[in-house]
N, C-alpha and C positions, 0 to 999 in steps of 0.2 A: 583248654581250647580243643575243639574237635577237628579231626583231619578233614582236608578239603575233598570234595567229590567233583570229578570232571565228567562232563557229558560231551562226547565227540560225535558230530554228525557226518557220516560218510555218504549218505544218499537219501533220497526221498523228500528233500526240502527244495522245491523248485521244479519238480517233475512228478509224473505219476509213475511210480515204480522205483526200483533200486533202493528199497527201504533198508537202511542199515545204520546203526549207531553203536557207540561204545560208552559204557559207564565204568569209571575208574575210581578206585579208592585204595589207599595203603599199598600202592605198587602192584595192585592186581586189577584186572579188567575183565568184564563180561560183555559179550557181543549181544546186542538186541536186534534180532532178525538179520538176515543176510540175503537180500533179494536181488532180482534182476529186472531189467526193463526191456521191452521189445522195441526194435528199431522203428524210426519213422521214415518218411519219404526222403529226408536229407541224409540218410545213411545207406546208400546203395551197396548191396552185397553183404551187409552186416547181418549176422544171425541173432545176436543177443548183445545187450549192453549191461556191463557190470559196474558196481562201485569200484573205485580205486582202493584196492585192499592192501596197499603197501604199508600203511600205518599199522595194520594188524600183524602183517608178516614181520615187520621190523620189531614189534613188541610181543612176539609170540610167547616168549618166556613168562610174560605176565598173565597169559590167558588162563582163566579158570572155568570157562564154559561159554555156551551160546544158548540163549533162551529164545523161543519162538512164540510169537503171539498167535499165529495160525498158519495154515498150510498152503496159502496161495503162493505162486511162484515169485510174485513181486516182493515176497518176504522170505522165501527159502531157496529160490532158484540158483543163487550164487554159491551155495554151500559147497558143492562139489568142486568148484574152481578154487575156493579158499583152501579146502582140505588138501588139494594137490600140492600146495606150496608150504604147508605147515610141517614141522618136524616133531609134532606132538600128536597125541590122540586127543581130540577135542570132544568133551562131553556136550551133548545136545539135550536140551530139556524142552518138552512140549507135550501136547495131547497125543494119544495114540494115533489119531488120524493125521495130525500135523507131521509127526515123525514118519508115518507110513507114506505120505505123499512126498516128503523130502527124501526118504530112503530110495524111492524109485529112481530119481535122478542121480543120487549119490552112487547107487549100485551100478547104474549104467556106465558111470565114469570109473568104476573099479576102485572107489574110495571108501568102501564100507569099513575097512580095517583101520581107517584114519579117524574114526569117530566112535563115540559110545552113546547109544540111544537110551535116554532116561524118560520114561513115560510118567507124566504127572496128572493128577486128578483135580477136579474143581476145588478151589479154596485150599489146596495143599500148599504148604510153605516148605521151600527147599533152601538149605544153606549151600550157597555157591561161593566159595572163597570167603571174603569178608562180608558178603551180602546175604541177607535173608530175602528171598523172592517169593511173593505170594501170587498164585495164579487164580485170577478172578474171572468167573464166567461172563462172557458178553455174547450177544446175538450178532451174527454177521452172515454173509452169504455162503460161508463154509462152516460146517458144524464144529463145535468144541473149540471156539476161538477164545482167547484170553485177553483181559487187561492185566498188566503186571505192576505190582507194588514192590518197589525196591526199598527195603529198610536199610538206610545207610547211616553213616556217622553224622550226616547233615539232615537227618529226618527222612521222611518218605518221599520218594520220587514215584509218581504214578504215571504209567504210560497206558493210554486208553486202548491201544491196539486199534484195528479197524472194527468199528462197532455201529450198531443202531439200537434204538429203543423200541423193539418189536414186542408189543404186548400179547400177541398171539402167534408166536413162532411155530413152525411146523413140528419141531421136536419138543416144544414146551420149555426150552432152556432160554430164559430171559437174561438180559443184562442185569447183574446183581448190584443194583444201585444201593440196596440196603447195606451190603458189605462195604462199598465205597464210602457211604455215609458214616459207618462205624469207624472206619480208619480215620476219616476226617475228624471225627469227634474225639477219638481216643489218642491219636498220635499227631494230628495236624499234617496235612499234605503240604510239604514244602514247595514242591515243583510238580506241575501238571504238564505232561506232553500229550496233546490230544489230536486225533484224526481230523484233518481239515478238508477232505476230499469234496464234501458237499456244503462247505461253509457259505457258498454263494446262494444256495437254494433255500428259499423261505419254507417255513412250515416243518412238517415231519415226513420221513420216508414211510411209504405205505407198507403194511405188513406183508410178509412173504405169503401168508395164507390167502391174500387177495388175488394173487396170481393163480392159485388153484381154482378159484371161482371162475376166472376167465377161461382157463383151460377146460373146465367142465362144460362151459357153454359152447366153446368151439368144437369140442369132440362131439357134443350132442347135435349141433347144427350140421356137422359134416360126417354123419355116422356111416355113410356109404363110401367115403373116400379113404384112400391110404394116407396116413398122417406121418410126417417127419417132423420131429422136434429137435432143434439144435440149441444147446446151451453150453456153458463152461462145464468141462468134465468134472471139476471139483465142486460144483454147485449141487451137493448131495440133496439138500432140501428141495431144490427145483426138480431134480431127477425123481425124488420120492413122490412129488405131487403129480408129475407126468405119469409115473407108474400107477399111482392110485386111480387116476382117471381112466387110464388104458385098461386096467384090470376090471374096473367096475363096468366098462362098456364092452367087455368081452374080447379085448384085443390082446394079441401076443406082442411081446416086447423084444425088439432086435437092436443090438448095439452096433454102431458103425463108427470106426475110428479107434485106434489103439489105446489112447489115453482114456476114452470113455469106458472101454471094456475093463481096463486095469483098475480104474478108480471105483467102478461099480463093484468089482470083485473085492477090493480092499474094504469098502464101506460095508458090504454085506458081511464080510468076515469079522468086522468089529461090532456088528449089531447096530450100525447107524443107518442102514438102509434095508427096508423089507420088500423084497420081490420074491414071491414063491418060485421054486425051481421050475414048476410046470407052466410058468408064464414067461420065462426067459429063454430065448432061442438064439441060435447062431445065425448071423446074417446070410450065410450061404444058402439057407433054406427059405428065405423070404418069398421067393417066387412061387412057392407051393401053396400059398394061402391067399384067399380073396382079400381085396383091398380093405373091406370093412373089418377085417380081423387083424390088421397090421398097424403097429406103432413102432417107429424107428427112432431111437435116440442117437443123435449124430454129433460129432465134433464139427468145428468149422464156423462158429458164430462170428468170428472176426475176419472172415474172408482170407484165411491163410492160404498161400498158393497151392499147396498139395493136400489140403484138408479134405475130409470126406464131402462136406457140403460144396466146396468149390469144384471138386471133380464132378459132383452131381450136376451143378449148374452148367458145366461145359460138356456134359454127356459122356464123361470119361471114367465115371465110377464103375468099376468092374462088377460090383455087387448089386447096384441099384440104378435102373434107368427110369428117370421120371417120366410120367405119362400125363396126358390130359386129365384134369380133375384131381390129381394129387394135391395135397395141401402141405405146405412147409411153414412151420411156426418157428421164428427166430426169437427165442426167449432169452435175450441178452441185450444189454446196451453196447453201443459201439465204443471201444477204447479210442480216445483221441489219437488221431493219426491213421486210423484204419477206415475212415469214412469212405474213401474212394474204393478200396478193395471190397468192402461190404456192399456198396452200391452196385458194383459190377456183378457180384454174385447174385444179388436180388434181380437185376436185369436178366441174368442168365436163367434164373429159375422161372421167371415169367416167360421167357422165350421157349422154355421146355413145356409150357402149358400149365404149370403149377400155379395154384393160388398161394399167395404169400401173406403171412401176418407177422408184423414186427412191432416193436415198442412204439413206433410212430403212429400206428393206426389202431392199436388196442392194448389193453393192460396185460401184456404177456411178460412183463419184467418189472421188477422194483429194485431199487438200489439197496446194497448192503451197508451203505454208509449213512451216518447221521446227518440230518439237515439242521438248519439254524436253531429251531426250537429245541431239538434234542441236545445240541451242543450247549445251549443255554442251561438246560436242566442239569447236565453233567457238571458244568461249572458251578452252578448253584449248590449242588450237593457236595462236590469235592472241596469247594471254598479254598482254593490253593493260595499260598502266599505269592508264588511266582508262576508264570505261565509262558510256555513256548508252543506255538502251533507246529504240527508236523504233518507229513503225508499230504502232498499236494503241490500244485503249481503255485508260483509266487502270489497270484491273485487270490488263491484259496487261503493261503497263509495270512495274507494281509486282511482279508475279510474276517478271518477267525480272530485276529487281534481286536478288531472293532467289536466283535461279539463279547470278547472277554472284558473290554472296557465297559460295555453296557451292563455287564453283570457285576461290576464293582471292583474288578482287579485294577489296581493303580497302574497308570501308564508306565511309570518307572520300573514296575515289576513285570512288565511284558517284554520279552525279547523276540524280535523277528529275525530268525536265523536262516542261513543258507548252508548248502553242502560245504563241508570243510571247516565250519566254525567249531571252535572249542569254547565251551562255557564252564565256568568254575562256580560251584556253590560252596560258600564258606560261612563262617560265623558272621561276617560283615554283610553278607547278601549274595547276590549273583551278578556275574559280569562276564564279558567276553575275555578270552585269554589266548588269542592267536588263532592260527589256522593250521590245518594239515592237508596233504594232498587229497583231493576228492573229485578228480575229473572222471571222465567216462573211460572205461576199458572196453574196447570193442572186441567182439568175438566173431571171427569169420573162419570157421573150421577149427582153428586153434587159438588159444588166448594170446593176445599181444601181436597177432598177425596184422592188425590194422591200426593205424593211427590217424590223426586228423589230416596229415599230409596226403595219405592214401585216399581218404574220403574226398578231399578236394580234387585230386586227380580223377577219381571216378565221376564226380559231378561234371567236371570239364568234359570228359569223354562222352558222358551221356547227353550233355547240352550243346556242346560245340563241335565234337568230333576230334579226329586226330589226323595229322599230316606227317608222314615219314618221308624224309628226303635222303637218298643214298647217293654218294658221290665219292669217286676215287681221285686222289690228288698226289701229284709228284711233289714230295715234301721239299726237295731242294729248290725247285723252280717255282712252285705254286701253280703248276699247270694242271688243269683238269684233264685226267686221263680217260675216265668213263663217267657217264652221267652228266648232270644229275638226273636221277629218276625219282619221280614224286608219286607216292602212293597215298590215297586218302580214304578214310572211312568216316561217314557221318558228317562230313563238311559240305562238299558239293559232289555231285555225280560227275565222274571224269568225262563221260561222253558229252555232257552238256556244257562243259567249261574248258574246252580245249585251249581257247585263247588265254584264259587266266592262267592255266597250268604252264603254258609255254613262257608267258611273261614271268611266272614264278621261278622257272628254271633259269631264266636270264638273270633274275635278281640274285639267285644263289651263286651264279658264276661271278657276278660283279662283287659280291661280298668276299669271295675267295681271292679275287684279284686285288681288292682293297687290302686284305690281310697280307697278301704277298708283298704289296708295295711298302708295308710297314715292317717287313721281315718277321711277321707274327705267324709262323708256319708250323707250330706244334699242333697236334691234333685237337687238344682241348680248346685252344684259342680259335681254331677254325670252326669247331662246332658252335662256339658262342657266337661268332660272326654270322654263320649260316642261320642259326635260330633267330637272332635279333633281326636280321635283314628280312627273312621270310615272314616273321611275325608282323613287322611293320607293313609289308606289302599286303598280306592277307587281310589285316584289319582295315587298311585303306580301301581295298577293293570290295570287301564283303561285310565290313562292320561285325566281324566275328572273331573270336579268340580261341581257335582250336589248339589242342596240345600239339606242339611241334617237336618231333623227334629227329634230330640230325644224326645220320650215320656217315661219318667221314672216315674213309679207309686210306691207308698209305699204299701208294703204288710200289 
């Protein structure tokens, strides 16, 4: 009888981002990606959202390494936070670019001495604890991405990573379906974990090279304009295509935004990006050149508050002031939750007089994730015994299960999992085996500084406002000595509601008098009475529920 293998999902199942899983065998475990998620509108003041890493920390003695499918932050961004709480040096395995992108954030956190970086090549097999892990090339929107084949005691577990079937990628590196087919034929793929991001989308994702054709046309039609292109700083293929078009049209390339400059330098040093030195210039010199000779590569495609593009849209970018006839190309899709921010930036760009081209009006972006037909082809070639969809919101996962059924995977052999689920693969088959903590860990300056209670308070403050009531009471008699004074923010304007505020003060006095009549004169009880009475009055008069902060002082 072969030993069981556990798969533990800590993030990425039910949301876009926070991709993180664990594979366990023989008392050892390997981490599969460790990513973060960016906050949405329901998370005021939050900087980042991490997986709950407590399961990993609790079992750190079992860790033998962490393998990375690719370098995007939703797969690597939580590593620096994990390393901070580990008492071991964690071996990391990935491509040179993936490790380089991860290293930037780890180094900024001062955690480089907590990890060991191990660069792997295409089709290399590494022994990591009890596992053999094969790194299979796949095409994605960041170069040198991998699918991962784990050779375990229960057969091969294949994780697709983020992938697409691009037949004409910019760097010529295609998804190696041949190798996946060979593994399926020679070893049998026991379990397939596959990217579900575009499972709702019919057909196939367009090739990245198609974007290059659109860029060529736009640069040609706007040859006299200054052109700003914004995209993800990690999208090296897109940056290469912009550079190719700019260079062929005689434009100098200026980078704007710290991550854009760092990632271009990293990709050039690894030989993954070709921009000749005499075409790459510092942004501080951009004003010296005529508009027809300028191409600016900028960050800020998601409308981030202090990003280069957002500052451009508001006229506050110190390096670049947009002018009439400038063109801005937003070469990225909007991440769910960022629609409002991106919309405001586009409005601001138009107000500055710039022409704006985005994916809604022209083919300036294509997805890095496989659509339904590509997912079907992978399922057909891998021919897995069991299947679990990963990476995506619940509707994406569900639709991927439908695709798997259409491709012949038995319904009983498909598991629809969510964050926290533990799955066991054994000689008898596959089944759920409990849950582990897998909630959100919010980062606001420091890890653990924010919980759901704090977020609820922030939402109340932003939506309903706050009332602070200050009153001094003689504890022995219950007599109000000074006050009550009522201070409001975000509820009603004091000058416009003098009558309501005077009645509210009277309500506070009555609540203290009622408490005194019941001999309930300790400060905590008085605060509860004041809060309850004032909340009822405010709700009755205004149908609002602001946060009420009673400050009861002892005379």
